[in-house]
TIKOL-369805 format. One record per residue (C-alpha): x, y, z. Coordinates in nm, 2 decimals. Example, Ala and Ser with C-alpha at 12.3 -4.5 7.8 and 13.67 -1.06 7.14 Angstrom:
# residues 2
       px       py       pz
     1.23    -0.45     0.78
     1.37    -0.11     0.71
END
This chain:
# residues 98
       px       py       pz
    -0.01     0.03    -0.02
     0.15     0.32    -0.11
     0.00     0.60     0.10
     0.01     0.99     0.07
    -0.15     1.22     0.33
    -0.35     1.46     0.17
    -0.41     1.82     0.33
    -0.26     1.86     0.69
    -0.22     1.54     0.78
     0.10     1.29     0.83
     0.17     0.98     0.84
     0.35     0.82     1.14
     0.53     0.46     1.23
     0.42     0.39     1.63
     0.78     0.28     1.80
     0.72    -0.04     1.90
     0.57    -0.14     2.22
     0.79    -0.25     2.54
     0.82    -0.63     2.62
     0.93    -0.64     2.96
     0.84    -0.44     3.25
     1.09    -0.24     3.48
     1.10    -0.56     3.71
     1.11    -0.79     3.45
     0.80    -0.91     3.37
     0.73    -1.04     3.03
     0.39    -0.84     2.91
     0.13    -1.02     2.70
     0.01    -0.81     2.38
    -0.33    -0.73     2.54
    -0.17    -0.56     2.86
     0.05    -0.36     2.66
     0.05    -0.01     2.64
     0.07     0.18     2.28
     0.33     0.42     2.27
     0.24     0.78     2.18
     0.53     0.83     2.01
     0.64     0.75     1.67
     0.88     0.87     1.36
     0.72     1.05     1.05
     0.71     0.88     0.73
     0.50     1.14     0.51
     0.34     1.45     0.52
     0.05     1.62     0.29
     0.08     1.98     0.18
    -0.07     2.20     0.41
    -0.41     2.25     0.49
    -0.59     2.44     0.25
    -0.72     2.86     0.25
    -1.06     2.86     0.13
    -1.02     3.24     0.09
    -0.79     3.28    -0.12
    -0.65     2.93    -0.21
    -0.31     2.91    -0.05
    -0.18     2.65     0.14
    -0.03     2.68     0.56
     0.31     2.50     0.53
     0.36     2.21     0.76
     0.61     2.25     1.05
     0.68     1.86     1.02
     0.89     1.70     0.80
     0.97     1.30     0.71
     1.19     1.19     0.95
     1.10     1.37     1.27
     1.03     1.18     1.59
     0.73     1.32     1.77
     0.49     1.24     2.04
     0.12     1.26     2.01
    -0.15     1.23     2.21
    -0.30     0.89     2.30
    -0.64     0.90     2.07
    -0.48     1.04     1.76
    -0.46     0.93     1.42
    -0.63     0.62     1.25
    -0.46     0.30     1.25
    -0.37     0.12     0.86
    -0.21    -0.23     0.83
     0.11    -0.15     0.64
     0.11    -0.47     0.45
     0.42    -0.35     0.28
     0.65    -0.32     0.53
     0.44    -0.56     0.76
     0.34    -0.34     1.04
     0.06    -0.04     1.14
     0.10     0.32     1.01
    -0.11     0.58     1.16
    -0.30     0.88     0.98
    -0.35     1.18     1.18
    -0.34     1.55     1.16
    -0.06     1.77     1.20
    -0.23     1.91     1.52
    -0.27     1.58     1.72
     0.15     1.60     1.75
     0.24     1.76     2.08
     0.60     1.78     2.06
     0.92     1.68     1.80
     1.18     1.50     2.02
     1.49     1.62     1.91
END
């Protein structure tokens, strides 16, 4: 699947979740928290201004490591890379890890 975001959307690959707790207990898949950190894979062209047709420039770029809200985005299965990706609005990102 080749995804290209539109508008002010971005595509993010979530980091892998922790396999163990700090005390060394192995976690089953159902008990793992989904990480709220990931890498931006692609960005859209920016939000369209309906008054004059211009686009707001995006603040993020591919390769940025970001922190996002727990409810951010919609998950899709990326069959090409055998993993999940999130499609979310740029405004769902809280910070860039630098």
